[in-house]
C-alpha positions as a printed Julia matrix, in Angstrom:
320×3 Matrix{Float64}:
   1.56  -15.34  -16.33
  -1.28  -17.84  -16.53
  -4.96  -17.98  -15.8
  -6.11  -19.67  -12.6
  -9.82  -20.34  -12.37
  -9.61  -22.39   -9.19
  -9.26  -19.32   -6.96
 -11.32  -16.94   -9.08
  -8.12  -15.1   -10.02
  -7.54  -13.32  -13.29
  -3.96  -14.55  -13.54
  -1.22  -15.89  -11.29
   2.53  -15.41  -11.19
   4.62  -18.4   -10.18
   6.92  -17.53   -7.26
   9.8   -19.47   -5.77
   8.81  -18.86   -2.16
   6.05  -17.4     0.0
   4.89  -13.88   -0.9
   4.21  -11.57    2.05
   3.55   -8.23    0.36
   2.76   -6.89   -3.13
   2.71   -3.26   -4.24
   1.97   -1.6    -7.58
   3.9     1.59   -8.31
   1.29    4.39   -7.91
   3.37    6.92   -9.86
   3.88    7.52  -13.58
   7.02    5.64  -14.58
   7.38    6.53  -18.28
   6.5     3.07  -19.56
   3.25    1.49  -20.74
   3.62   -1.29  -18.19
   2.65   -1.02  -14.53
   5.61   -1.58  -12.22
   4.95   -4.1    -9.47
   7.06   -5.3    -6.54
   6.55   -8.31   -4.32
   8.52   -9.48   -1.33
   9.04  -12.82    0.36
  11.14  -14.35    3.12
  14.44  -12.93    1.88
  13.92  -11.31   -1.52
  12.15   -8.53   -3.45
  11.13   -8.98   -7.09
  10.52   -6.02   -9.41
   8.46   -6.61  -12.55
   6.03   -5.05  -15.0
   2.39   -5.9   -15.69
   0.87   -4.79  -18.99
  -2.93   -4.82  -19.24
  -4.87   -4.99  -22.49
  -7.06   -1.88  -22.27
  -6.97   -0.61  -25.87
  -6.69   -1.82  -29.46
  -3.08   -0.63  -29.5
  -2.31   -3.32  -26.95
  -4.13   -6.06  -28.86
  -0.98   -8.19  -28.78
  -1.38   -8.44  -24.99
  -3.74  -11.22  -23.99
  -5.32  -10.03  -20.76
  -2.24   -9.44  -18.59
   1.43   -9.77  -19.51
   4.0   -10.01  -16.72
   7.79   -9.66  -16.96
  10.37   -9.87  -14.15
  12.97   -7.08  -14.29
  15.19   -7.88  -11.3
  15.31   -9.85   -8.06
  16.96   -8.22   -5.03
  18.37  -10.24   -2.15
  16.88   -8.95    1.11
  18.2   -11.29    3.81
  15.13  -11.05    6.05
  11.34  -11.29    5.65
   9.82   -8.35    3.76
   6.78   -6.86    5.55
   6.13   -3.72    3.49
   7.1    -2.02    0.22
   6.82    1.65   -0.81
   7.68    3.09   -4.24
   9.52    6.36   -4.81
   8.14    8.89   -7.35
  11.74    9.14   -8.66
  11.35    5.7   -10.27
  11.51    6.02  -14.08
  11.83    3.41  -16.82
  12.17    5.98  -19.65
  15.34    7.62  -18.31
  18.88    6.63  -19.33
  19.78    4.68  -17.35
  16.44    3.6   -15.78
  15.9     4.46  -12.11
  14.28    1.96   -9.74
  13.88    3.3    -6.2
  11.81    1.79   -3.41
  12.03    1.05    0.3
  11.03   -1.91    2.41
  10.13   -2.59    6.02
  11.33   -5.88    7.44
  10.96   -8.32   10.29
  14.16   -6.96   11.89
  12.39   -3.58   12.43
  14.62   -1.79    9.89
  13.87    0.12    6.69
  15.95   -0.55    3.58
  16.17    1.98    0.76
  16.99    0.35   -2.61
  18.29    2.13   -5.71
  19.02    0.37   -9.02
  19.57    1.12  -12.69
  18.67   -2.52  -13.53
  22.28   -2.98  -14.67
  25.43   -2.47  -12.6
  24.14   -0.13   -9.89
  22.27   -1.99   -7.15
  22.57   -0.24   -3.79
  20.69   -0.16   -0.53
  20.85    1.86    2.66
  19.58    0.72    6.08
  17.47    3.14    8.16
  17.46    2.23   11.86
  15.45    3.68   14.72
  12.19    1.8    15.2
  12.14   -0.58   18.16
   9.14   -2.69   17.12
   7.47   -3.94   13.94
   6.88   -1.37   11.19
   3.27   -1.39    9.95
   3.36    1.27    7.24
   5.78    3.35    5.18
   5.47    5.8     2.28
   7.56    8.25    0.23
   6.55   11.87   -0.07
   4.66   11.85   -3.39
   6.05   15.05   -4.96
   9.84   14.9    -4.7
  10.46   11.51   -3.07
  13.05   13.02   -0.74
  11.47   11.86    2.53
  10.01    8.64    3.91
   7.35    8.38    6.63
   6.94    5.22    8.73
   4.72    4.06   11.6
   5.32    1.22   14.01
   4.13   -0.85   16.94
   6.62    1.19   18.98
   4.01    4.01   19.14
   5.94    6.36   16.86
   5.71    7.98   13.44
   9.11    8.89   12.03
  10.14   11.01    9.04
  13.46   10.18    7.37
  15.51   11.82    4.65
  17.24    9.68    2.03
  20.47    9.72    4.04
  18.7     7.86    6.84
  18.51   10.85    9.2
  15.27   11.34   11.14
  13.87   14.81   10.45
  10.73   14.46   12.6
   9.45   12.12   15.31
   5.86   11.95   16.58
   4.9    10.0    19.7
   1.59    8.15   19.25
  -0.92    6.89   21.83
  -1.02    3.36   20.39
   0.63    1.36   17.58
   0.75    3.22   14.27
  -1.02    1.16   11.58
  -1.05    3.34    8.42
   0.6     6.51    7.16
  -0.34    8.59    4.08
   1.03   11.8     2.58
  -1.28   14.44    1.09
  -0.8    14.16   -2.72
  -0.34   17.91   -3.23
   0.28   19.58    0.13
   3.25   17.48    1.21
   3.57   19.2     4.58
   0.4    17.3     5.6
   0.62   13.74    6.86
  -2.13   11.33    8.0
  -1.37    8.73   10.68
  -3.85    6.03   11.75
  -3.5     4.39   15.17
  -4.73    1.02   16.36
  -6.83    2.66   19.11
  -9.18    4.07   16.44
  -7.75    7.59   16.15
  -6.59    9.1    12.85
  -4.5    12.26   13.15
  -3.34   14.79   10.57
   0.03   16.43   11.17
   1.52   19.68    9.91
   5.14   18.76    9.23
   6.24   22.41    9.17
   4.86   23.09   12.65
   5.47   19.44   13.66
   2.14   19.16   15.45
  -1.3    17.57   15.01
  -3.92   19.8    13.37
  -6.97   17.5    13.09
  -8.18   14.11   14.33
 -10.85   11.57   13.42
 -12.38    8.86   15.61
 -13.57    5.44   14.44
 -15.28    4.51   17.75
 -14.26    0.93   16.92
 -11.12   -1.06   17.62
  -8.81   -2.39   16.5
  -8.3    -0.02   13.59
  -6.08   -2.04   11.24
  -5.74    0.13    8.13
  -6.63    3.6     6.8
  -6.14    5.33    3.46
  -6.43    8.9     2.15
  -8.54    9.18   -1.01
  -6.32   10.67   -3.74
  -9.28   11.71   -5.92
 -10.95   13.61   -3.06
  -8.68   14.39   -0.11
 -11.67   15.32    2.05
 -12.39   11.56    2.17
 -10.67    9.06    4.43
 -11.43    5.35    4.61
 -10.49    2.69    7.13
 -11.3    -0.76    8.46
 -11.82   -1.37   12.18
 -13.25   -4.48   13.8
 -15.44   -6.1    11.14
 -16.42   -2.84    9.41
 -15.27   -0.41    6.75
 -15.7     3.27    7.64
 -15.71    6.47    5.53
 -15.18   10.03    6.77
 -15.78   13.4     5.13
 -13.34   15.49    7.15
 -15.23   18.72    6.33
 -18.35   17.44    8.11
 -17.45   15.53   11.25
 -14.7    13.74   13.14
 -16.91   10.64   13.16
 -17.55    8.4    10.13
 -20.46    9.27    7.83
 -20.67    5.74    6.39
 -19.84    2.34    7.79
 -20.82   -1.24    7.13
 -19.85   -4.69    8.41
 -17.81   -6.38    5.73
 -15.64   -9.23    7.08
 -16.84  -11.77    9.62
 -13.34  -12.55   10.96
 -12.23   -8.91   11.22
 -11.07   -6.63    8.44
  -7.4    -6.07    7.71
  -6.73   -3.7     4.79
  -8.43   -0.68    3.14
  -7.37    0.86   -0.19
  -9.04    3.56   -2.31
  -9.13    3.35   -6.09
  -6.77    5.77   -7.84
  -9.4     6.81  -10.43
 -12.65    7.1    -8.45
 -13.59    8.54   -5.07
 -16.38    5.95   -4.77
 -14.41    2.75   -5.35
 -12.37    1.0    -2.68
 -11.24   -2.48   -1.67
 -10.92   -4.34    1.62
  -9.4    -7.63    2.7
 -10.12   -9.93    5.61
  -7.71  -10.7     8.41
  -4.57  -12.67    7.42
  -4.26  -16.24    8.65
  -7.96  -17.06    8.61
  -8.96  -20.2     6.75
 -11.15  -18.31    4.27
 -10.42  -14.61    3.95
 -12.06  -12.32    1.42
 -10.82   -9.66   -0.95
 -13.75   -7.36   -1.78
 -14.35   -4.38   -4.06
 -16.98   -1.84   -2.97
 -18.77    1.14   -4.54
 -20.3     3.79   -2.3
 -23.28    4.11   -4.64
 -24.16    0.41   -4.43
 -25.35   -1.35   -1.26
 -23.94   -4.72   -2.34
 -20.3    -5.74   -2.7
 -19.28   -5.29   -6.35
 -16.87   -8.2    -6.4
 -15.47  -10.67   -3.89
 -12.91  -13.42   -3.9
 -12.38  -16.08   -1.25
  -8.7   -16.56   -0.62
  -7.31  -19.4     1.48
  -4.3   -18.63    3.66
  -3.94  -14.99    2.63
  -0.63  -14.78    4.45
   0.78  -16.59    1.45
  -1.68  -15.59   -1.29
  -1.67  -11.81   -1.41
  -4.46  -10.1    -3.33
  -3.61   -6.8    -4.96
  -5.79   -4.57   -7.11
  -4.91   -1.64   -9.33
  -7.43    0.85  -10.71
  -4.94    2.81  -12.8
  -6.73    1.26  -15.76
 -10.43    1.86  -16.38
 -11.47   -1.55  -15.19
 -10.47   -3.29  -11.94
  -7.4    -5.5   -12.3
  -6.0    -7.79   -9.7
  -3.2   -10.26   -9.29
  -2.94  -13.14   -6.86
   0.66  -14.21   -6.26
């Protein structure tokens, strides 16, 4: 991994082909490194990033990256979700993740980084898949949302265990970190609904009053908070107070695309501009500060994907 000052990046990883999606593993994996996956036109690469955050890691200069395995995918990778079953400290190691692809199918990969490299295809969506996530406690179910106006729940055998009909394309899906019978689904029409998976019905909804809503995320440090981007703005809800956002601010001139909360603070979050624009921004925000904390101009963000990880005590980011 090398420094790259020309794009205001901390470091870059050289890739053989275009990169369409990057995802850090949000779960504890039993190793000091942070697992990262990135996907391109027909492959997925699994690697580790080690950050120098203490004197014990003094031998690491800034960021150290190592590729563990490359998986052939056969079709463009649009999304990646990590399973909480992934462990590097087990014998043998367990790598488990799923992908969404341009052929509207989900692929579930399992590997021991040696001889076992398997995948299962989950079919059912009839349009592009915009979001997918494992249940965060046991990793035995996968939720996905699609342009086909559905949210689907799958078990690891590929069987659909629940199916919710939406009023518009599903853009994001998040599981409650503790109460795994609760699921949040964000729709492009500006509505965010919370579902009870036991009763298989909606129990609460939020309204953005702006369209298109492109991305939403449940705050893991305070699950009363939900964030999203719609139109040019970011929006924040406190679900105990109102179904309408308590905070919002214009942030991207050419429409906003992605919203992600920090994993260590309920006040930190990041947004990106819309892919394909000539100059799109990756920005880090703090609710206690009126100004953007950090921003980076990224050209052709379809091919230069910005990812940040707050699992360390200072913001880290990688541009691939």
